[in-house]
GULOBA-397646 format. One record per residue: residue in three letters; x, y, z of N, C-alpha, C in turn. Coordinates in steps of 0.02 Angstrom, whole numbers, padded with zeros to 5 digits, always signed. Atoms other than C-alpha are relative to their C-alpha. Layout:
% GULOBA-397646
AlaXYZXYZXYZ
...
% end
This chain:
% GULOBA-397646
Met+00032-00044+00040+00470+03459-08000-00016-00037-00073
Ala+00024+00037+00055+00394+03413-08169+00051+00004-00056
Asn-00041-00007+00057+00541+03478-08279+00064-00047+00007
Ser-00054+00058+00008+00667+03322-08311+00070+00043-00004
Ala-00062-00020+00028+00797+03435-08384+00040+00038+00062
Arg-00033-00029-00057+00846+03505-08199+00058-00014+00018
Asn-00054+00013-00008+00983+03407-08180+00041-00042-00035
Thr-00026+00028+00070+01038+03360-08353+00056+00041-00011
Pro-00036-00036+00027+01202+03436-08394-00016+00016-00079
Gly+00007-00016+00070+01182+03535-08560-00075-00015-00019
Gly+00060+00027+00027+01003+03483-08567-00036+00068-00020
Thr+00031-00047+00027+00886+03592-08659-00063+00026+00041
Thr+00052-00019-00040+00772+03697-08554-00042+00053-00030
Pro+00045-00047+00031+00621+03793-08619+00003+00072+00023
Thr+00003-00063-00018+00611+03978-08618-00068+00012+00051
Thr+00062-00031-00042+00490+04070-08486-00059-00002-00036
Gln+00055-00015+00044+00389+04124-08630-00041-00066-00025
Glu+00024+00062+00020+00367+03954-08700-00045-00040+00046
Thr+00026+00046-00047+00317+03871-08538-00061+00045+00014
Val+00051-00036-00011+00193+04014-08503-00053-00014-00048
Tyr+00054-00005+00055+00096+04000-08666-00015-00078-00027
Asp+00007+00064+00010+00111+03806-08674-00024-00031+00050
Asp+00029+00024-00065-00007+03737-08548+00036+00016+00069
Phe-00046-00037-00055+00067+03847-08407-00015-00039+00050
Asn-00003+00025-00058+00111+03766-08254+00043+00035+00039
Pro-00041-00052-00035+00170+03883-08115+00063-00041+00027
Leu-00061+00037-00027+00293+03746-08039+00049-00005-00060
Asp-00060+00008+00063+00378+03720-08216+00023+00062-00001
Asn-00021-00066+00001+00386+03911-08226+00058+00016+00047
Val-00044+00002-00047+00475+03915-08061+00074-00033-00029
Gln-00060+00032+00027+00593+03778-08129+00042+00044-00056
Val-00035-00038+00039+00636+03880-08275+00043+00055+00019
Ala-00035-00062-00036+00674+04034-08172+00059-00025+00030
Tyr-00051+00032-00033+00786+03933-08076+00065-00017-00035
Glu-00056+00016+00048+00885+03862-08226+00023+00057-00029
Lys-00029-00060+00040+00897+04024-08308+00050+00048+00062
Asn-00040-00044-00028+00970+04108-08151+00053-00043+00044
Lys-00047+00043-00056+01067+03958-08065+00072+00024-00015
Lys-00067-00021+00009+01234+04015-08153+00014+00061+00039
Ile-00013-00066-00042+01213+04186-08087+00001-00010+00068
Ile+00005+00016-00066+01165+04116-07916+00061-00029+00026
Ser-00071+00041-00037+01334+04005-07899+00040+00052-00017
Thr-00047-00043-00005+01426+04147-07967-00004+00061+00058
Ala+00004-00044-00063+01359+04267-07834+00015-00036+00058
Ala-00009+00027-00062+01379+04137-07709+00075+00006+00015
Ile-00071+00002-00011+01567+04127-07739+00020+00077+00013
Val-00026-00079-00008+01589+04324-07754-00018+00016+00069
Val+00011-00036-00072+01502+04357-07591+00035-00036+00053
Val-00049+00038-00045+01595+04222-07509+00067+00040+00011
Leu-00075-00019+00007+01760+04288-07564+00003+00070+00042
Ala+00011-00073-00024+01701+04463-07514+00004+00005+00071
Val+00022-00009-00081+01664+04424-07331+00045-00049+00038
Val-00036+00037-00036+01785+04283-07285+00036+00035+00052
Gly-00032-00036-00054+01896+04411-07198-00042+00012+00058
Tyr+00045-00010-00074+01753+04451-07073-00005-00046+00047
Phe-00008+00052-00047+01751+04295-07001+00075-00022+00024
Phe-00076+00031-00019+01940+04260-07003+00039+00050+00042
Tyr-00046-00057-00007+02025+04428-06973+00018+00000+00082
Asn-00007-00009-00072+02004+04437-06781+00005-00058+00041
Asn-00012+00061-00022+02035+04261-06755+00070-00032-00018
Met-00060+00030+00036+02198+04224-06850+00050-00017+00048
Ser-00045+00011-00049+02300+04244-06701-00006-00063+00049
Lys+00023+00063-00044+02218+04096-06614+00012-00061-00033
Gly-00028+00073+00028+02292+03920-06636-00053-00032-00044
Glu+00037+00049+00038+02129+03822-06675-00029+00032-00057
Ala+00022-00037+00045+02061+03965-06773+00038+00000-00072
Gln-00042+00000+00044+02217+03974-06882+00002-00064-00042
Lys+00004+00064+00035+02218+03789-06910-00056-00016-00039
Ala+00062+00006+00046+02039+03796-06964+00008+00035-00059
Ala-00005-00033+00068+02072+03928-07084+00049-00029-00053
Ala-00050+00034+00044+02220+03839-07158-00035-00061-00031
Ala+00039+00055+00026+02101+03682-07175-00051+00024-00059
Met+00055-00024+00062+01978+03785-07289+00031+00017-00063
Tyr-00040-00021+00078+02117+03818-07424-00024-00040-00047
Trp+00010+00048+00052+02100+03659-07518-00078-00011-00023
Pro+00074+00007+00013+01904+03638-07504-00031+00065-00042
Gln+00025-00059+00050+01885+03823-07567+00030-00005-00070
Leu-00021-00001+00070+01995+03796-07712-00044-00052-00037
Tyr+00052+00052+00038+01889+03636-07763-00056+00036-00015
Phe+00066-00021+00010+01734+03739-07740+00003+00047-00061
Gln-00009-00053+00064+01800+03886-07855+00011-00037-00068
Ala-00001+00041+00068+01842+03745-07984-00061-00043-00019
Asp+00059+00039+00002+01671+03674-07965+00004-00070+00003
Ser-00022+00069-00027+01742+03506-07897-00040-00009+00061
Leu+00036-00008-00065+01602+03493-07775+00019-00065+00035
Asn-00014+00058-00030+01634+03311-07726+00056+00001+00061
Gln-00062-00017-00043+01808+03358-07668-00006+00057+00042
Ala+00026-00056-00053+01752+03517-07593-00033-00019+00050
Leu+00032+00023-00058+01637+03428-07485+00039-00055+00037
Asn-00027+00060-00032+01726+03263-07446+00073+00000+00005
Gly-00083+00003+00013+01917+03307-07483+00021-00043-00056
Asp-00033+00031+00066+02034+03234-07596+00047-00070+00028
Gly-00042+00054-00024+02106+03085-07479+00056+00034+00042
Lys-00046-00018-00040+02240+03195-07420-00015+00073+00042
Asn+00020-00060-00038+02159+03362-07373-00088+00000+00016
Pro+00078+00008-00021+01984+03372-07285-00041+00048-00041
Gly+00040-00049+00042+01838+03447-07365-00043+00034+00048
Phe+00029-00040-00044+01706+03562-07299-00038-00032+00057
Thr+00040+00051-00042+01608+03419-07209+00038-00008+00067
Lys-00040+00026-00053+01750+03375-07107+00028+00067+00042
Val-00021-00066-00032+01810+03565-07073-00057+00024+00041
Ala+00046-00028-00039+01642+03605-07009-00005-00046+00068
Lys+00014+00038-00059+01637+03454-06890+00063+00008+00043
Asn-00057-00001-00038+01809+03462-06836+00023+00056+00027
Phe-00015-00073-00034+01828+03656-06803-00062+00015+00020
Ser+00055-00031-00019+01660+03682-06739+00015+00047+00047
Gly+00003-00063-00054+01642+03846-06640+00067+00045-00035
Thr-00054-00056+00030+01787+03930-06754-00044+00030-00060
Pro+00025-00047+00054+01743+04070-06889+00003-00058-00060
Ala-00002+00037+00066+01811+03930-07027-00055-00052+00018
Gly+00040+00053+00001+01712+03788-06961-00074+00027-00013
Asn+00057-00045+00010+01546+03913-06959-00004+00008-00085
Leu+00005-00013+00066+01589+03966-07138-00005-00070-00033
Ala-00001+00068+00032+01616+03779-07189-00072-00017-00007
His+00062+00020+00008+01440+03751-07158-00045+00033-00060
Tyr+00029-00043+00062+01383+03888-07294+00025-00044-00066
Tyr-00039+00024+00059+01510+03810-07417-00048-00062-00011
Glu+00038+00073+00000+01430+03632-07380-00070+00009-00032
Gly+00078-00005+00036+01245+03697-07412+00005+00014-00063
Ile-00005-00029+00074+01291+03783-07573+00026-00063-00041
Cys-00004+00063+00043+01379+03623-07632-00059-00045-00005
Tyr+00064+00049+00011+01231+03511-07593-00054+00029-00036
Leu+00056-00034+00027+01111+03638-07665+00018-00010-00074
Arg-00023+00006+00066+01212+03635-07830+00005-00067-00014
Met-00001+00063+00007+01218+03452-07824-00072-00037+00002
Gly+00070+00016-00003+01023+03434-07805-00008-00036+00056
Gln+00020+00034-00052+01031+03362-07637-00024+00048+00047
Phe+00034-00067-00027+00914+03491-07556-00010-00015+00077
Asp+00019+00003-00071+00874+03417-07389+00071+00003+00037
Lys-00059+00006-00046+01060+03397-07338+00019+00076-00016
Ala-00020-00065+00007+01086+03584-07412-00048+00035+00048
Ile+00033-00035-00050+00949+03643-07298+00020-00015+00071
Thr-00031+00009-00064+01021+03558-07145+00064+00032+00014
Ala-00058-00036-00002+01195+03631-07187-00004+00076+00005
Leu+00026-00060-00003+01123+03799-07217-00027+00038+00068
Gln+00034-00014-00058+01028+03804-07063+00049+00005+00058
Ala-00054-00004-00046+01180+03772-06963+00059+00048-00004
Phe-00036-00051-00001+01264+03921-07022-00007+00069+00031
Asp+00013-00073-00024+01274+04093-06938+00037+00052-00028
Gly-00017-00042+00045+01291+04233-07058+00031+00070+00041
Lys-00026-00058-00048+01319+04355-06903-00030+00066-00039
Gly+00027-00068+00032+01211+04494-07011+00032+00020-00048
Thr-00028-00028+00060+01329+04503-07150-00037-00010-00063
Thr+00031+00023+00064+01284+04492-07333-00004-00071-00013
Leu+00012+00073+00010+01314+04316-07331-00047-00034+00048
Ser+00054+00033-00025+01186+04280-07213-00074+00005-00038
Arg+00057-00009+00040+01057+04349-07335+00020-00038-00053
Gln-00010+00033+00057+01133+04258-07466-00017-00077+00018
Ala+00016+00063-00031+01129+04095-07357-00076-00010+00001
Ala+00063+00004+00009+00944+04135-07339-00032-00006-00067
Gly+00016+00015+00064+00927+04146-07521+00000-00069-00017
Ala-00014+00061+00028+01005+03984-07548-00051-00058+00024
Leu+00041+00042-00025+00894+03909-07417-00069-00002-00031
Gly+00061-00005+00046+00749+03978-07516-00008-00047-00059
Leu+00000+00038+00057+00805+03892-07670-00014-00076+00020
Ala+00001+00066-00010+00828+03725-07579-00074-00018+00032
Tyr+00066+00014-00019+00646+03739-07503-00045+00000-00056
Met+00046+00004+00062+00574+03783-07675+00010-00070-00031
Glu-00019+00063+00039+00667+03627-07752-00038-00054+00040
Ser+00034+00055-00042+00580+03532-07608-00075+00005+00006
Gly+00070+00001+00005+00412+03590-07645-00034+00040+00063
Lys+00026-00042-00059+00393+03699-07479+00004+00062-00023
Asn+00002-00064+00018+00343+03857-07542-00005+00051+00053
Asp+00007-00050-00060+00290+03936-07374+00087+00016+00025
Lys-00068-00013-00027+00474+03904-07309+00042+00045-00053
Ala-00041-00045+00043+00552+03974-07470-00012+00067-00006
Ile+00016-00067+00004+00447+04127-07471+00034+00037+00064
Glu-00028-00026-00069+00501+04153-07283+00069+00014-00007
Asn-00073-00020+00011+00684+04139-07329+00024+00051-00058
Phe-00023-00053+00059+00687+04239-07497-00020+00064+00034
Lys+00009-00064-00030+00605+04383-07387+00060+00022+00042
Lys-00061-00009-00035+00755+04375-07278+00054+00017-00039
Ala-00063-00002+00050+00879+04369-07429-00003+00073-00027
Ile+00015-00067+00036+00795+04537-07497+00006+00055+00051
Ala+00005-00052-00053+00809+04639-07332+00034+00050-00009
Asp-00040-00053+00022+00946+04738-07395-00016+00042-00062
Lys+00020-00019+00070+00874+04858-07519+00069+00046-00038
Asp-00050-00037+00034+01050+04938-07554+00043-00065-00040
Asp-00032+00050+00026+01109+04773-07603-00022-00020-00069
Val+00010-00004+00065+01114+04782-07800+00016-00078-00039
Leu-00016+00064+00031+01171+04600-07831-00053-00055+00032
Val+00051+00047-00042+01076+04487-07696-00071+00019-00007
Thr+00079-00010-00013+00917+04579-07671-00050-00006-00065
Pro+00046+00007+00058+00854+04584-07857-00012-00072-00023
Met-00006+00070+00019+00912+04408-07884-00053-00037+00042
Tyr+00051+00033-00040+00806+04338-07745-00061+00025+00006
Met+00068-00038+00008+00663+04459-07772-00039-00036-00063
Tyr+00025+00047+00053+00644+04366-07942-00019-00066+00021
Gln+00019+00063-00016+00643+04204-07861-00062+00000+00043
Leu+00054-00005-00044+00523+04255-07720-00065+00016-00052
Gly+00065+00005+00052+00395+04315-07868-00017-00055-00036
Met+00005+00056+00031+00414+04156-07946-00036-00052+00047
Val+00026+00040-00031+00376+04059-07807-00072+00034+00034
Tyr+00072-00032-00005+00224+04170-07762-00040-00021-00054
Gln+00046+00024+00050+00162+04127-07930-00011-00065+00010
Ala+00005+00074-00001+00190+03948-07906-00051-00021+00053
Ala+00038+00011-00050+00098+03957-07743-00071+00024-00002
Gly+00068-00035+00014-00057+04048-07818-00011+00063+00025
Gln+00002-00057-00015-00018+04206-07744+00022+00057-00049
Thr-00017-00043+00068-00033+04321-07903+00003+00065+00021
Asn-00009-00064-00022-00056+04480-07818+00060+00012+00029
Glu-00072-00014-00042+00096+04460-07710+00058-00002-00057
Ala-00043+00011+00058+00191+04401-07872+00006+00066-00032
Lys+00010-00058+00042+00138+04556-07969+00038+00055+00047
Glu-00017-00047-00042+00182+04670-07817+00092-00007+00002
Ile-00080+00004-00004+00366+04601-07806+00038+00005-00070
Phe-00033-00007+00070+00393+04600-07996+00004+00072-00016
Lys+00006-00061+00014+00337+04780-08000+00063+00044+00034
Arg-00056-00024-00029+00465+04820-07870+00063-00008-00021
Leu-00057+00019+00028+00601+04730-07949+00010+00050-00063
Arg-00002-00046+00065+00561+04825-08107+00024+00071+00013
Asp-00002-00075-00019+00553+04991-08027+00055+00020+00042
Glu-00060-00017-00048+00686+04990-07889+00066-00022-00026
Tyr-00062+00014+00024+00821+04893-07983-00002-00009-00081
Pro+00005+00003+00073+00804+04931-08177+00055-00014-00023
Arg-00062+00025+00043+00986+04899-08214+00021-00065+00024
Ser-00013+00070-00015+00978+04724-08138-00011-00038-00071
Gln+00021+00051+00046+00976+04577-08259-00069-00025-00002
Gln+00068+00026+00005+00818+04519-08188-00052+00045-00020
Ala+00053-00052+00027+00722+04680-08221-00016-00003-00065
Arg+00013-00005+00074+00734+04661-08398-00053-00046-00012
Asp+00060+00036+00015+00599+04524-08396-00055+00011+00035
Met+00059-00012-00038+00481+04607-08283-00061+00016-00026
Asp+00066-00020+00033+00361+04684-08406-00026-00067-00020
Lys+00030+00062+00034+00351+04508-08493-00030-00042+00062
Glu+00024+00045-00050+00326+04420-08323-00070+00021+00028
Leu+00075-00036-00029+00180+04548-08264-00038-00010-00057
Ala+00047+00012+00046+00102+04530-08435-00027-00071+00004
Asn+00011+00084-00003+00101+04336-08416-00059+00001+00055
Leu+00039-00002-00060+00001+04378-08241-00058+00048-00025
Gly+00053-00037+00018-00113+04499-08341-00005+00078+00023
Glu-00018-00066-00026-00031+04661-08278+00039+00034-00065
Leu-00015-00019+00063-00001+04769-08430+00037+00069+00004
Asn-00014-00065-00006+00061+04924-08349+00058+00010+00055
% end
């Protein structure tokens, strides 16, 4: 994308309003949206993971291979929470990372979950093709994490310039109307990708839904401004 501040730690990113009124470029506007929300996205990814890990492990802890796999996840999860993404992915020389856990314990709940973590690490490191491959290998089994994975895939496709794929996955991410964390977050991203793709009417519709259905969400605070930028004043 055109914005060179994307992967610059501490880089100054223009506000959405500045982008709109200074030679508006929809792709830059999407990038601003991502920069604005990526801390929320990363935090949400961790929160959602911790909330559903038990779903994947609980019924399998008595099985030897699954128990070994679950134990192998301990150190990479700690590195992930500490934002030490390279160690989380590749290990620390003594303990394996998510990549090895996914490979060595394929078919176990932990091996499956390792694909998700792997994808999020690559996404946050800006390696979008690898993120897509890892996230596609993950089976969320219909949990909240499956929608979070779809949202992460949407972000990876968005950053890769594949708007159609991004839209497809963001739609999956917002499938649960009762999820007040994940759904509004990815509704916002969906609206921004619609805007970048030139689908203005679809962007207006999703922004209105976000404003009206999730008024207490952080993303809803900017919806009147986003709609005004699209010529919608009510």
